[in-house]
SEKOLKOL-520583 format. One record per residue (C-alpha): residue number from 1; x, y, z. Coordinates in steps of 0.5 Angstrom, whole numbers, plus 500, padded with zeros to 3 digits. Layout:
residues N
<miza NUM; <X; Y; Z>>,
...
//
This chain:
residues 390
<miza 1; <489; 569; 532>>,
<miza 2; <493; 562; 531>>,
<miza 3; <495; 561; 524>>,
<miza 4; <493; 554; 522>>,
<miza 5; <495; 550; 516>>,
<miza 6; <490; 548; 511>>,
<miza 7; <489; 540; 510>>,
<miza 8; <485; 538; 504>>,
<miza 9; <482; 531; 504>>,
<miza 10; <480; 527; 498>>,
<miza 11; <475; 521; 499>>,
<miza 12; <469; 521; 504>>,
<miza 13; <469; 514; 506>>,
<miza 14; <471; 510; 512>>,
<miza 15; <478; 512; 513>>,
<miza 16; <476; 520; 511>>,
<miza 17; <471; 520; 516>>,
<miza 18; <475; 518; 522>>,
<miza 19; <481; 522; 519>>,
<miza 20; <478; 529; 519>>,
<miza 21; <475; 528; 526>>,
<miza 22; <482; 528; 528>>,
<miza 23; <485; 533; 524>>,
<miza 24; <480; 538; 527>>,
<miza 25; <482; 536; 534>>,
<miza 26; <490; 537; 532>>,
<miza 27; <493; 544; 534>>,
<miza 28; <495; 548; 528>>,
<miza 29; <491; 544; 523>>,
<miza 30; <484; 545; 520>>,
<miza 31; <481; 541; 515>>,
<miza 32; <480; 546; 509>>,
<miza 33; <476; 542; 504>>,
<miza 34; <474; 535; 502>>,
<miza 35; <474; 533; 495>>,
<miza 36; <468; 528; 494>>,
<miza 37; <465; 525; 487>>,
<miza 38; <458; 524; 491>>,
<miza 39; <452; 528; 491>>,
<miza 40; <454; 533; 497>>,
<miza 41; <446; 533; 498>>,
<miza 42; <447; 526; 500>>,
<miza 43; <453; 526; 505>>,
<miza 44; <449; 529; 511>>,
<miza 45; <452; 523; 515>>,
<miza 46; <459; 526; 513>>,
<miza 47; <463; 529; 520>>,
<miza 48; <465; 536; 516>>,
<miza 49; <459; 537; 511>>,
<miza 50; <460; 544; 510>>,
<miza 51; <467; 543; 508>>,
<miza 52; <465; 538; 502>>,
<miza 53; <467; 540; 495>>,
<miza 54; <466; 537; 488>>,
<miza 55; <471; 541; 485>>,
<miza 56; <479; 539; 485>>,
<miza 57; <481; 547; 483>>,
<miza 58; <477; 549; 490>>,
<miza 59; <481; 543; 494>>,
<miza 60; <487; 546; 491>>,
<miza 61; <486; 553; 492>>,
<miza 62; <485; 552; 500>>,
<miza 63; <490; 547; 501>>,
<miza 64; <497; 547; 504>>,
<miza 65; <498; 539; 504>>,
<miza 66; <493; 534; 501>>,
<miza 67; <491; 527; 504>>,
<miza 68; <489; 522; 499>>,
<miza 69; <484; 516; 501>>,
<miza 70; <479; 515; 496>>,
<miza 71; <481; 508; 495>>,
<miza 72; <481; 509; 487>>,
<miza 73; <487; 508; 483>>,
<miza 74; <485; 511; 477>>,
<miza 75; <481; 517; 480>>,
<miza 76; <486; 518; 485>>,
<miza 77; <492; 518; 480>>,
<miza 78; <488; 523; 475>>,
<miza 79; <487; 528; 481>>,
<miza 80; <494; 527; 484>>,
<miza 81; <497; 530; 478>>,
<miza 82; <493; 536; 478>>,
<miza 83; <495; 537; 485>>,
<miza 84; <502; 536; 483>>,
<miza 85; <501; 542; 478>>,
<miza 86; <500; 546; 483>>,
<miza 87; <506; 544; 487>>,
<miza 88; <502; 542; 493>>,
<miza 89; <505; 536; 497>>,
<miza 90; <501; 529; 497>>,
<miza 91; <500; 524; 503>>,
<miza 92; <496; 518; 501>>,
<miza 93; <493; 512; 505>>,
<miza 94; <492; 508; 499>>,
<miza 95; <498; 503; 498>>,
<miza 96; <494; 500; 492>>,
<miza 97; <495; 507; 488>>,
<miza 98; <502; 507; 490>>,
<miza 99; <504; 500; 487>>,
<miza 100; <501; 502; 481>>,
<miza 101; <502; 509; 479>>,
<miza 102; <506; 511; 485>>,
<miza 103; <513; 511; 482>>,
<miza 104; <510; 515; 476>>,
<miza 105; <507; 520; 481>>,
<miza 106; <514; 520; 485>>,
<miza 107; <517; 523; 479>>,
<miza 108; <513; 528; 478>>,
<miza 109; <512; 531; 485>>,
<miza 110; <512; 530; 492>>,
<miza 111; <508; 524; 495>>,
<miza 112; <509; 520; 501>>,
<miza 113; <505; 514; 504>>,
<miza 114; <502; 516; 511>>,
<miza 115; <504; 513; 518>>,
<miza 116; <498; 509; 520>>,
<miza 117; <497; 503; 515>>,
<miza 118; <502; 498; 516>>,
<miza 119; <507; 500; 510>>,
<miza 120; <508; 507; 513>>,
<miza 121; <508; 504; 520>>,
<miza 122; <514; 500; 518>>,
<miza 123; <517; 506; 515>>,
<miza 124; <517; 509; 521>>,
<miza 125; <520; 503; 525>>,
<miza 126; <525; 502; 520>>,
<miza 127; <528; 509; 522>>,
<miza 128; <528; 508; 529>>,
<miza 129; <531; 501; 528>>,
<miza 130; <537; 504; 523>>,
<miza 131; <538; 510; 528>>,
<miza 132; <540; 504; 533>>,
<miza 133; <545; 501; 529>>,
<miza 134; <541; 495; 526>>,
<miza 135; <541; 492; 519>>,
<miza 136; <534; 490; 517>>,
<miza 137; <533; 483; 513>>,
<miza 138; <526; 483; 514>>,
<miza 139; <520; 488; 513>>,
<miza 140; <514; 484; 516>>,
<miza 141; <507; 485; 516>>,
<miza 142; <503; 481; 522>>,
<miza 143; <497; 477; 519>>,
<miza 144; <492; 473; 523>>,
<miza 145; <487; 470; 517>>,
<miza 146; <487; 468; 510>>,
<miza 147; <482; 465; 505>>,
<miza 148; <485; 466; 498>>,
<miza 149; <478; 465; 495>>,
<miza 150; <472; 467; 500>>,
<miza 151; <465; 466; 498>>,
<miza 152; <461; 472; 496>>,
<miza 153; <456; 470; 502>>,
<miza 154; <461; 470; 507>>,
<miza 155; <464; 476; 505>>,
<miza 156; <458; 480; 505>>,
<miza 157; <457; 477; 512>>,
<miza 158; <463; 480; 515>>,
<miza 159; <463; 486; 511>>,
<miza 160; <457; 488; 514>>,
<miza 161; <459; 486; 521>>,
<miza 162; <466; 490; 521>>,
<miza 163; <463; 496; 517>>,
<miza 164; <467; 495; 511>>,
<miza 165; <465; 496; 504>>,
<miza 166; <465; 489; 500>>,
<miza 167; <471; 490; 496>>,
<miza 168; <475; 492; 502>>,
<miza 169; <473; 486; 506>>,
<miza 170; <475; 481; 500>>,
<miza 171; <482; 484; 499>>,
<miza 172; <483; 483; 506>>,
<miza 173; <481; 476; 506>>,
<miza 174; <484; 474; 500>>,
<miza 175; <491; 476; 501>>,
<miza 176; <491; 482; 496>>,
<miza 177; <492; 487; 501>>,
<miza 178; <497; 485; 505>>,
<miza 179; <501; 483; 498>>,
<miza 180; <500; 490; 496>>,
<miza 181; <502; 493; 502>>,
<miza 182; <509; 489; 502>>,
<miza 183; <510; 491; 495>>,
<miza 184; <510; 498; 497>>,
<miza 185; <515; 497; 503>>,
<miza 186; <519; 493; 498>>,
<miza 187; <520; 498; 493>>,
<miza 188; <520; 504; 498>>,
<miza 189; <525; 501; 503>>,
<miza 190; <530; 497; 498>>,
<miza 191; <527; 490; 499>>,
<miza 192; <525; 484; 494>>,
<miza 193; <520; 479; 494>>,
<miza 194; <523; 472; 497>>,
<miza 195; <518; 468; 492>>,
<miza 196; <512; 470; 488>>,
<miza 197; <506; 471; 493>>,
<miza 198; <511; 472; 499>>,
<miza 199; <513; 467; 504>>,
<miza 200; <507; 468; 509>>,
<miza 201; <510; 464; 514>>,
<miza 202; <505; 460; 519>>,
<miza 203; <508; 461; 526>>,
<miza 204; <505; 461; 533>>,
<miza 205; <510; 467; 535>>,
<miza 206; <512; 473; 531>>,
<miza 207; <520; 472; 533>>,
<miza 208; <519; 465; 531>>,
<miza 209; <517; 467; 524>>,
<miza 210; <521; 473; 523>>,
<miza 211; <527; 469; 525>>,
<miza 212; <525; 464; 519>>,
<miza 213; <525; 469; 514>>,
<miza 214; <531; 473; 517>>,
<miza 215; <535; 466; 515>>,
<miza 216; <532; 466; 508>>,
<miza 217; <533; 473; 507>>,
<miza 218; <541; 472; 509>>,
<miza 219; <541; 466; 504>>,
<miza 220; <538; 470; 499>>,
<miza 221; <543; 476; 500>>,
<miza 222; <538; 482; 500>>,
<miza 223; <533; 484; 505>>,
<miza 224; <526; 482; 504>>,
<miza 225; <519; 484; 505>>,
<miza 226; <514; 479; 507>>,
<miza 227; <509; 477; 512>>,
<miza 228; <507; 472; 518>>,
<miza 229; <500; 468; 519>>,
<miza 230; <500; 468; 526>>,
<miza 231; <492; 468; 529>>,
<miza 232; <495; 469; 536>>,
<miza 233; <499; 475; 535>>,
<miza 234; <497; 482; 535>>,
<miza 235; <496; 486; 529>>,
<miza 236; <502; 490; 528>>,
<miza 237; <509; 490; 524>>,
<miza 238; <516; 487; 525>>,
<miza 239; <523; 488; 523>>,
<miza 240; <528; 482; 523>>,
<miza 241; <535; 485; 523>>,
<miza 242; <542; 484; 525>>,
<miza 243; <547; 488; 529>>,
<miza 244; <554; 489; 531>>,
<miza 245; <556; 482; 535>>,
<miza 246; <560; 487; 540>>,
<miza 247; <553; 488; 542>>,
<miza 248; <551; 481; 543>>,
<miza 249; <551; 481; 551>>,
<miza 250; <547; 488; 551>>,
<miza 251; <542; 485; 547>>,
<miza 252; <541; 479; 550>>,
<miza 253; <540; 483; 557>>,
<miza 254; <535; 487; 554>>,
<miza 255; <531; 481; 552>>,
<miza 256; <532; 481; 545>>,
<miza 257; <535; 474; 545>>,
<miza 258; <541; 471; 543>>,
<miza 259; <542; 473; 536>>,
<miza 260; <544; 473; 530>>,
<miza 261; <537; 476; 528>>,
<miza 262; <533; 480; 533>>,
<miza 263; <526; 482; 532>>,
<miza 264; <523; 489; 533>>,
<miza 265; <516; 490; 533>>,
<miza 266; <510; 494; 534>>,
<miza 267; <503; 491; 537>>,
<miza 268; <499; 496; 533>>,
<miza 269; <497; 500; 527>>,
<miza 270; <492; 505; 528>>,
<miza 271; <490; 508; 521>>,
<miza 272; <487; 515; 521>>,
<miza 273; <489; 516; 528>>,
<miza 274; <497; 516; 526>>,
<miza 275; <496; 520; 520>>,
<miza 276; <497; 527; 523>>,
<miza 277; <504; 525; 525>>,
<miza 278; <506; 525; 517>>,
<miza 279; <502; 531; 516>>,
<miza 280; <506; 534; 521>>,
<miza 281; <513; 531; 518>>,
<miza 282; <511; 534; 511>>,
<miza 283; <509; 541; 514>>,
<miza 284; <516; 541; 518>>,
<miza 285; <520; 539; 512>>,
<miza 286; <521; 532; 514>>,
<miza 287; <521; 529; 507>>,
<miza 288; <518; 523; 504>>,
<miza 289; <516; 517; 509>>,
<miza 290; <515; 512; 504>>,
<miza 291; <513; 512; 497>>,
<miza 292; <514; 507; 491>>,
<miza 293; <520; 510; 489>>,
<miza 294; <522; 512; 482>>,
<miza 295; <525; 505; 480>>,
<miza 296; <521; 499; 483>>,
<miza 297; <523; 492; 483>>,
<miza 298; <516; 489; 486>>,
<miza 299; <509; 489; 483>>,
<miza 300; <502; 486; 484>>,
<miza 301; <500; 481; 479>>,
<miza 302; <493; 479; 478>>,
<miza 303; <491; 471; 479>>,
<miza 304; <485; 468; 476>>,
<miza 305; <480; 466; 482>>,
<miza 306; <476; 462; 477>>,
<miza 307; <476; 460; 470>>,
<miza 308; <475; 467; 466>>,
<miza 309; <472; 467; 459>>,
<miza 310; <472; 472; 453>>,
<miza 311; <467; 478; 454>>,
<miza 312; <467; 478; 461>>,
<miza 313; <468; 484; 465>>,
<miza 314; <472; 485; 471>>,
<miza 315; <469; 491; 474>>,
<miza 316; <475; 492; 479>>,
<miza 317; <481; 488; 481>>,
<miza 318; <483; 489; 488>>,
<miza 319; <477; 486; 492>>,
<miza 320; <474; 482; 487>>,
<miza 321; <471; 475; 486>>,
<miza 322; <475; 474; 479>>,
<miza 323; <482; 475; 481>>,
<miza 324; <487; 476; 487>>,
<miza 325; <494; 480; 487>>,
<miza 326; <500; 477; 489>>,
<miza 327; <507; 480; 490>>,
<miza 328; <512; 479; 484>>,
<miza 329; <519; 481; 482>>,
<miza 330; <518; 485; 476>>,
<miza 331; <524; 483; 472>>,
<miza 332; <521; 475; 473>>,
<miza 333; <514; 477; 470>>,
<miza 334; <515; 482; 465>>,
<miza 335; <508; 482; 462>>,
<miza 336; <504; 481; 468>>,
<miza 337; <497; 486; 469>>,
<miza 338; <498; 490; 475>>,
<miza 339; <492; 488; 479>>,
<miza 340; <491; 496; 480>>,
<miza 341; <489; 497; 473>>,
<miza 342; <484; 492; 472>>,
<miza 343; <478; 497; 472>>,
<miza 344; <472; 495; 467>>,
<miza 345; <477; 491; 464>>,
<miza 346; <474; 486; 459>>,
<miza 347; <477; 479; 458>>,
<miza 348; <480; 477; 451>>,
<miza 349; <482; 470; 452>>,
<miza 350; <480; 464; 456>>,
<miza 351; <484; 465; 463>>,
<miza 352; <484; 458; 467>>,
<miza 353; <484; 458; 475>>,
<miza 354; <490; 460; 478>>,
<miza 355; <493; 463; 472>>,
<miza 356; <497; 470; 472>>,
<miza 357; <494; 475; 467>>,
<miza 358; <498; 478; 462>>,
<miza 359; <496; 484; 458>>,
<miza 360; <495; 479; 452>>,
<miza 361; <489; 477; 456>>,
<miza 362; <485; 483; 457>>,
<miza 363; <483; 490; 454>>,
<miza 364; <484; 495; 459>>,
<miza 365; <480; 502; 458>>,
<miza 366; <485; 508; 457>>,
<miza 367; <487; 512; 463>>,
<miza 368; <492; 516; 466>>,
<miza 369; <494; 511; 470>>,
<miza 370; <495; 506; 465>>,
<miza 371; <499; 510; 460>>,
<miza 372; <503; 512; 466>>,
<miza 373; <504; 505; 468>>,
<miza 374; <506; 503; 461>>,
<miza 375; <511; 509; 461>>,
<miza 376; <515; 507; 467>>,
<miza 377; <515; 500; 465>>,
<miza 378; <518; 502; 458>>,
<miza 379; <523; 507; 461>>,
<miza 380; <525; 501; 466>>,
<miza 381; <526; 496; 460>>,
<miza 382; <530; 501; 457>>,
<miza 383; <535; 502; 463>>,
<miza 384; <535; 495; 464>>,
<miza 385; <537; 494; 456>>,
<miza 386; <542; 500; 457>>,
<miza 387; <545; 497; 463>>,
<miza 388; <546; 490; 460>>,
<miza 389; <549; 493; 453>>,
<miza 390; <554; 497; 457>>,
//
């Protein structure tokens, strides 16, 4: 009888439903358990209803690898730490969690983002690009549309039309999601943010935008993580890179242009359909594809979309109508509130529209996610102080 690897899953949302179908089809893999916080009796629409459990212990007992796609930073962090105590590797499809507590988790056990979403696809493209001798300058995400402060009416319409929950639709539209994704890419692949909120170059063609950003990165002297705003371009990812001048004629012949910057890109990212590649990578001992690293340089600060007054409750940061997120280099914004921590946060003092929230502005409920952020931030500042003192 064929011995199958047992794949546990956390979450029962949109991505999870498609993912478990694909895992069940894959040779040598099976879905062992799916952890949910929902009442199992109310989950009749879930594809593998018989695998559902409300017990983290049961999930751990029956899994060789666990894929986390619950979309909740606070709950996800607590659950992953439990899993790491059992020395089970964790794959995430959750860039929000990665940029908030992923660095802390990476210091405790094995965690990697999956191929499928843009960050994992960029990491996979980078491996291919490096193997061919290119030197990346820009790790880029192709975005077609943004509205930094969309109305609730519009978001309800589009969420229903596209089959997404309201929070996801808002975070895609106001740019928070692309900022989060590119912060993860920056931290995991050794890049930085060119400016707060990234460049977001508007362009007609991927190569034009990538070249502009490569020139900018060259001037800065380090690689950057960014995105282009290009409505007519495909939904994919790109890398702008340099190469040895001795290959210039070859690269021109191979339709990459005259240089000195060359753009390599994929025209798709297929979310749950690509996750199985990362599962096989982990099972085969291939190591981390991408995580937030244990020494991140970029975070996601919270920007007020409107005037916030004392006593208001921000139920969630990502995908809200109160705040949006922008990527910032952490050393320049030491007291910013990461948007992933804004869950049931109470506004302490007035914050004007467009202002960046700090820890003085809000009270955030205690959680493992909050304490892990503070611990990592304290360690980072201590290391910076020790370095400057030496």
